TILOVO-662323 format. One line per field, with one value per residue (C-alpha): x, y, z; chain; residue in three letters; residue number from 0. Coordinates in Angstrom, 1 decimal. Example, Ala and Ser with C-alpha at 12.3 -4.5 7.8 and 13.67 -1.06 7.14 Angstrom:
// residues 2
c1 = [12.3 | 13.7]
c2 = [-4.5 | -1.1]
c3 = [7.8 | 7.1]
chain = [A | A]
resn = [ALA | SER]
resi = [0 | 1]
***
This chain:
// residues 172
c1 = [11.2 | 8.2 | 7.4 | 5.0 | 5.5 | 4.6 | 5.6 | 7.5 | 8.8 | 12.4 | 13.6 | 15.7 | 14.7 | 16.0 | 18.9 | 16.0 | 16.0 | 12.4 | 11.7 | 8.2 | 6.9 | 10.9 | 12.8 | 16.4 | 18.6 | 21.3 | 23.7 | 23.3 | 23.2 | 27.2 | 27.2 | 24.4 | 25.7 | 23.6 | 23.2 | 22.3 | 20.0 | 19.8 | 17.5 | 19.0 | 18.4 | 19.9 | 18.1 | 14.9 | 15.8 | 16.2 | 13.0 | 11.2 | 12.8 | 12.1 | 8.9 | 8.6 | 10.5 | 7.8 | 5.0 | 7.1 | 7.1 | 3.5 | 2.8 | 4.7 | 3.0 | -0.1 | 0.9 | 1.7 | -1.3 | -3.7 | -1.5 | -2.5 | -6.3 | -6.7 | -8.7 | -11.3 | -9.4 | -7.8 | -10.7 | -9.9 | -5.9 | -5.4 | -7.2 | -5.6 | -1.6 | -2.3 | -4.1 | -0.7 | 1.5 | 0.1 | 0.2 | 4.1 | 4.6 | 3.1 | 4.4 | 8.0 | 7.8 | 6.8 | 9.5 | 12.1 | 10.9 | 11.0 | 14.9 | 16.1 | 14.3 | 13.7 | 14.7 | 17.8 | 17.1 | 18.9 | 18.7 | 19.3 | 20.7 | 20.8 | 23.4 | 22.9 | 24.7 | 22.5 | 21.7 | 21.6 | 18.0 | 17.6 | 15.0 | 14.0 | 14.7 | 14.2 | 15.0 | 16.3 | 19.9 | 20.9 | 18.0 | 19.2 | 23.0 | 21.7 | 19.4 | 22.7 | 24.7 | 22.5 | 22.4 | 25.6 | 26.1 | 23.1 | 25.2 | 27.9 | 25.7 | 23.2 | 21.5 | 20.6 | 17.3 | 15.9 | 13.2 | 12.5 | 9.5 | 10.3 | 8.7 | 9.9 | 9.4 | 9.5 | 11.2 | 11.0 | 9.0 | 8.2 | 9.2 | 7.5 | 7.9 | 7.3 | 7.8 | 5.3 | 2.9 | 4.0 | 2.6 | 4.5 | 6.2 | 4.2 | 5.2 | 5.9]
c2 = [3.2 | 1.8 | -1.6 | -3.8 | -5.4 | -8.8 | -11.0 | -13.8 | -17.3 | -18.1 | -21.5 | -24.3 | -27.5 | -30.8 | -29.5 | -26.9 | -23.6 | -22.3 | -18.4 | -18.3 | -21.3 | -21.3 | -24.2 | -24.1 | -27.1 | -26.0 | -28.1 | -26.4 | -22.6 | -21.3 | -18.1 | -16.2 | -12.0 | -9.1 | -6.0 | -2.5 | -0.9 | 3.0 | 4.8 | 6.6 | 10.5 | 10.6 | 8.3 | 9.2 | 12.7 | 11.6 | 9.9 | 12.4 | 15.2 | 13.2 | 13.1 | 16.9 | 17.3 | 15.2 | 17.3 | 20.7 | 19.1 | 18.1 | 22.0 | 24.0 | 21.4 | 22.6 | 26.3 | 25.9 | 23.7 | 26.7 | 29.6 | 28.2 | 28.7 | 24.8 | 25.0 | 22.3 | 19.6 | 22.2 | 22.0 | 18.3 | 18.3 | 20.7 | 19.4 | 16.3 | 17.7 | 19.4 | 16.3 | 14.5 | 17.1 | 17.4 | 13.9 | 13.2 | 16.3 | 14.7 | 11.6 | 13.1 | 14.7 | 12.1 | 9.9 | 12.7 | 13.1 | 9.3 | 9.3 | 12.1 | 11.2 | 7.0 | 4.2 | 2.0 | -1.9 | -4.5 | -7.3 | -11.0 | -12.5 | -16.4 | -18.0 | -21.4 | -23.4 | -22.2 | -18.6 | -16.1 | -14.9 | -12.0 | -13.8 | -11.0 | -7.2 | -5.5 | -2.1 | -4.2 | -5.1 | -6.7 | -9.7 | -9.5 | -10.3 | -12.5 | -14.4 | -14.6 | -16.5 | -18.6 | -20.2 | -20.2 | -22.1 | -24.5 | -25.3 | -26.4 | -28.3 | -30.9 | -30.5 | -27.2 | -25.6 | -22.2 | -19.8 | -16.0 | -13.8 | -11.1 | -8.3 | -8.6 | -5.5 | -6.4 | -4.0 | -3.1 | -5.1 | -9.1 | -11.3 | -14.5 | -17.0 | -21.0 | -22.7 | -21.7 | -19.6 | -16.0 | -14.0 | -11.1 | -8.1 | -6.6 | -3.2 | -2.8]
c3 = [-3.9 | -2.3 | -0.8 | 0.9 | 3.9 | 5.2 | 7.9 | 7.6 | 9.4 | 9.0 | 10.2 | 9.8 | 10.3 | 9.3 | 7.1 | 5.3 | 5.4 | 5.2 | 3.7 | 4.6 | 1.7 | -0.4 | 0.8 | 0.6 | 1.1 | 3.3 | 1.3 | -1.7 | -0.1 | -0.9 | 0.9 | 2.7 | 2.7 | 4.0 | 2.3 | 2.8 | 1.1 | 0.7 | -1.5 | -4.1 | -4.3 | -7.6 | -9.5 | -8.0 | -8.2 | -12.7 | -12.7 | -11.3 | -13.8 | -16.8 | -15.9 | -15.7 | -18.7 | -20.6 | -19.2 | -20.2 | -23.8 | -23.6 | -22.5 | -25.3 | -27.4 | -26.7 | -26.4 | -30.0 | -30.9 | -29.2 | -30.7 | -34.3 | -33.6 | -33.2 | -30.1 | -30.7 | -28.5 | -26.3 | -23.4 | -23.4 | -23.4 | -20.5 | -17.9 | -18.8 | -19.2 | -16.0 | -14.4 | -14.9 | -14.1 | -10.8 | -10.2 | -11.1 | -8.9 | -5.7 | -6.6 | -7.2 | -4.1 | -1.6 | -3.4 | -3.1 | 0.9 | 1.3 | -0.6 | 2.0 | 5.2 | 4.6 | 6.3 | 5.3 | 4.6 | 5.0 | 2.7 | 3.1 | 0.0 | 0.0 | -3.4 | -4.1 | -6.7 | -9.0 | -8.2 | -6.0 | -4.4 | -2.0 | 0.3 | 3.0 | 3.8 | 7.0 | 9.0 | 11.5 | 10.7 | 13.8 | 13.0 | 9.3 | 10.9 | 13.5 | 10.4 | 8.3 | 11.1 | 12.2 | 8.8 | 8.6 | 12.1 | 11.1 | 7.6 | 9.9 | 12.5 | 11.3 | 14.4 | 14.2 | 14.5 | 14.7 | 14.0 | 13.7 | 12.7 | 10.5 | 9.5 | 5.4 | 3.1 | -0.6 | -2.1 | -6.3 | -8.7 | -8.7 | -11.7 | -11.8 | -14.2 | -13.8 | -17.5 | -19.7 | -16.9 | -17.3 | -14.9 | -15.7 | -14.2 | -10.7 | -9.8 | -6.4]
chain = [A | A | A | A | A | A | A | A | A | A | A | A | A | A | A | A | A | A | A | A | A | A | A | A | A | A | A | A | A | A | A | A | A | A | A | A | A | A | A | A | A | A | A | A | A | A | A | A | A | A | A | A | A | A | A | A | A | A | A | A | A | A | A | A | A | A | A | A | A | A | A | A | A | A | A | A | A | A | A | A | A | A | A | A | A | A | A | A | A | A | A | A | A | A | A | A | A | A | A | A | A | A | A | A | A | A | A | A | A | A | A | A | A | A | A | A | A | A | A | A | A | A | A | A | A | A | A | A | A | A | A | A | A | A | A | A | A | A | A | A | A | A | A | A | A | A | A | A | A | A | A | A | A | A | A | A | A | A | A | A | A | A | A | A | A | A | A | A | A | A | A | A]
resn = [UNK | UNK | UNK | UNK | UNK | UNK | UNK | UNK | UNK | UNK | UNK | UNK | UNK | UNK | UNK | UNK | UNK | UNK | UNK | UNK | UNK | UNK | UNK | UNK | UNK | UNK | UNK | UNK | UNK | UNK | UNK | UNK | UNK | UNK | UNK | UNK | UNK | UNK | UNK | UNK | UNK | UNK | UNK | UNK | UNK | UNK | UNK | UNK | UNK | UNK | UNK | UNK | UNK | UNK | UNK | UNK | UNK | UNK | UNK | UNK | UNK | UNK | UNK | UNK | UNK | UNK | UNK | UNK | UNK | UNK | UNK | UNK | UNK | UNK | UNK | UNK | UNK | UNK | UNK | UNK | UNK | UNK | UNK | UNK | UNK | UNK | UNK | UNK | UNK | UNK | UNK | UNK | UNK | UNK | UNK | UNK | UNK | UNK | UNK | UNK | UNK | UNK | UNK | UNK | UNK | UNK | UNK | UNK | UNK | UNK | UNK | UNK | UNK | UNK | UNK | UNK | UNK | UNK | UNK | UNK | UNK | UNK | UNK | UNK | UNK | UNK | UNK | UNK | UNK | UNK | UNK | UNK | UNK | UNK | UNK | UNK | UNK | UNK | UNK | UNK | UNK | UNK | UNK | UNK | UNK | UNK | UNK | UNK | UNK | UNK | UNK | UNK | UNK | UNK | UNK | UNK | UNK | UNK | UNK | UNK | UNK | UNK | UNK | UNK | UNK | UNK | UNK | UNK | UNK | UNK | UNK | UNK]
resi = [0 | 1 | 2 | 3 | 4 | 5 | 6 | 7 | 8 | 9 | 10 | 11 | 12 | 13 | 14 | 15 | 16 | 17 | 18 | 19 | 20 | 21 | 22 | 23 | 24 | 25 | 26 | 27 | 28 | 29 | 30 | 31 | 32 | 33 | 34 | 35 | 36 | 37 | 38 | 39 | 40 | 41 | 42 | 43 | 44 | 45 | 46 | 47 | 48 | 49 | 50 | 51 | 52 | 53 | 54 | 55 | 56 | 57 | 58 | 59 | 60 | 61 | 62 | 63 | 64 | 65 | 66 | 67 | 68 | 69 | 70 | 71 | 72 | 73 | 74 | 75 | 76 | 77 | 78 | 79 | 80 | 81 | 82 | 83 | 84 | 85 | 86 | 87 | 88 | 89 | 90 | 91 | 92 | 93 | 94 | 95 | 96 | 97 | 98 | 99 | 100 | 101 | 102 | 103 | 104 | 105 | 106 | 107 | 108 | 109 | 110 | 111 | 112 | 113 | 114 | 115 | 116 | 117 | 118 | 119 | 120 | 121 | 122 | 123 | 124 | 125 | 126 | 127 | 128 | 129 | 130 | 131 | 132 | 133 | 134 | 135 | 136 | 137 | 138 | 139 | 140 | 141 | 142 | 143 | 144 | 145 | 146 | 147 | 148 | 149 | 150 | 151 | 152 | 153 | 154 | 155 | 156 | 157 | 158 | 159 | 160 | 161 | 162 | 163 | 164 | 165 | 166 | 167 | 168 | 169 | 170 | 171]
***
């Protein structure tokens, strides 16, 4: 699991929760819930193992191809397969090391009448909890206003679609 960082402003002003440029009217918020995100060693190991299995099968196929005397494309296949295997090895080792030593992130989920949205993820649990409490207090107090600057970590893929304008899946 890799992520991108950006700084966003979380604020409540005139009964509207602003998360960056996204607006959530406070009266539409049903629940605010902090959640802990931990890297999953098992999922990363499974993903890396799958790619190593694919590379192994490709190398076995290549070995069978060469032993039957078909060496015309062998000079092109070996460097490509070994390069792909090396790239997956490096990527897999980085992901496994990150899973073992990686930071835990804390995500703030906002549930509205329509759906739930993860609005931010931060390594600072106290800040996420404080924002959660501040939002709930603002729902009860029409005069409440606050603002936080948060270093937000975007975790995972981003899928955006508005009507017919589909930007598709952007992997992170």
